[in-house]
Each structure stands twice: as structure tokens, then as C-alpha cells.
N, C-alpha and C positions, 0 to 999 in steps of 0.2 A: 706782259699778258696781262697780268695778274689786273688790271684796268681795265684789257677788253673782258673781263666772261665777267663785271660788278658795272657795265655798258649792256652785253648782254642779257643779263639778267633785271635790267631795271627793262632794256624792252623789252622781252614778253612779258613781265608783272607788267609794263605798261600797256604792252597787247590787249590782256588779257584782263584788265581793269577795262578798257574801251569796249568790248564785246560782248560783257557782260549784262544786262537787260536787270533795273531793280526788280525785285520781287513785286507781286499786283499786290496790294493790304486787303481785306476780308473788307474791299466796301464799305459803303458811305454808315457810321454810324449812326444813332438815333442825334446826333446834332447836327447834323449834315439836313436830315430831310426835313419838309415841312412843311409839318405838327400834323394834324386829324386837322385839318381846317377843310379838304380837300374831300374828308371822312364821304361825303353823303353821297352812294353808287353800289353796284351791286359789284358782291369780291366772290374771288373763287380758293379756293387753299391750291396752295403749288407744291410750300419746302417745310418744312419740320426741319428744325437745323440741320440744314444745308441736303438734306435726305427728301426727295420723288418722295410724296407723301404715297400711301395705300387705302384711301379713302373718301370723301369726297365729302369737303364742307363750305356751304358756300352762306354768303353773311351779304346784307343786306342794311344800309344805313339811311336814315330817314328821321328830319328834324323831331331826333330826341332817339325814336322807336328804333330798334333794331328786329331785324327778322333770321332767324339761325335754321337753315337744313343741312343734316350734318347724313351724313348712311357711315355710318360707324357702331363696329358691335354689331350690325345688326343686315341687315340683307336691302330692307325698304331705308325712306329716306324718314329724319321723324325731326318734329316742327319745331322750335318755340319761337319762344320774341318776348319783347321786355322792351325796359328803358339804359339807354347808356348816356354816361356827362363826359364828360371831356376838360377837367382841374389841372393847372401844374403843369403841362401839355403829358397829362395820365390819364389814362379811358378806360374806367368805369360799367359797366356794365348790374341791371340786373333784368328776373326774369320777372314775370308777368305772374307765374307760380309756384316754382322752384327757390326764387332765392337768390342771393349775389354768385354773378357768377366766381370763380375758383379766385382768380387774381385780377390789378392788374395791371394793365397793361404800356409801355413805353415806344418809341418804335416814330411813327411816320407816317406822309405818304409822300412818293415820292417828288421828284420839281416836273415831272412830264405829268403827272396823275394816273399814272396804270402800273403802281409795285405801292405793296402794303407792308407794313413790318409790324407790328410786332411782340416786344420782346417780356415779359412775363418778366413780373415779381420780385416772380416768390424766390426761395432757398435756392432753385440750382432753373436759371433761366432758359427758358426754352422760346428762340429764334422764330417765328411761322411771317412764310409773302404771303402776299394772296393777291394777283391781278384781276382788277377790273372786268368785270365781263358782266353778261345780260345771264342770269339768273334761268335755266331752262323750264320753259311751259311744265314739261316730263317730271320734273323737277319741286315743284311748286302743288301740282294739284296731285302727285303723289305724297308728301308733306302734309298735306294739308286734310283731306281728303278721308288720310285716317287718322286715328285717336292720338290722341295731341301723349307727347312721349313723357312719361313719367318715372318712368321703369330705369329707361338709359340715362346715361349723365351725361350731361350739354355737352360738347366737347371747349367753347372758353368757362 
């Protein structure tokens, strides 16, 4: 009788183990991404630390320069531009008229080229996810035709 209870318990445990699915991980880490080789396109910010953002940030990278369009802390889009560089898997940049970016970023572009992950290298790392897009003409026109944003803190 005792061995029947042990065998029954073993069968129940085995069935429970077979029925469980492994818990998915947090997604690819920076080491599993393709680096920043395919960065030269237009991107839209879709989440910050896993939460969908309530503001708009678009950025384009092209031959060592970037253009940033943000609707953050204001009702209209602001425009910033400057240069960027990639060294040792780290993305850094400098605005033409506002100094260096707040920090550098690790991460990279997904294998399919549709997602860019930027992880800040400051003390409290922030993970930003961007999707490839086409920056709308309305955003470009509003931001470029307005005054350059000197009083508003740039997103990067």
C-alpha cells in the first residue's frame, strides 16, 4: 500500500512537470542583437522600460548624423540634430548646439532590422525600444519650421 502511494505521487509529479511550460526570458540581450550596423534609417520610440510611452520621439540616422524630433514636455514637436558615432558596441552622440547626449547606449538592431534597442549606460539603466518607420512629413515640417529647441531637454 505504501509503495502504491509513492508511485501515485511520482506519477502526479511527473505529469505536473511535463505540463509546465518554461517561463519565457526577458527577450534578447544586447549580446544577441546585431549591433548598430543597420542603424541608418528612421525610428519611432514605442516603449521605455517595457511601458508604452505617452509622448512621441522620432530619430533618423544617416552617415554619421542624426535628426531627432520629439514631442516631450511640449505640445509641438521640437527638432535637434548632430553627429553620432559607434565604438566598441556603444552608441554616442553630440548635438550641434546643445552638447553631448546625456549618456551612451548599448543594445542594437534586431536581426530582421525592424527593432532597435537602446540601453542607457548610466547608473539606472533605461531600456528604450524603437521600431523602424517613416517619420511623418507633418512632424518634420512642424519641428523644422519652428524655433530650434534650446529650452527643452533633448530625449537622448
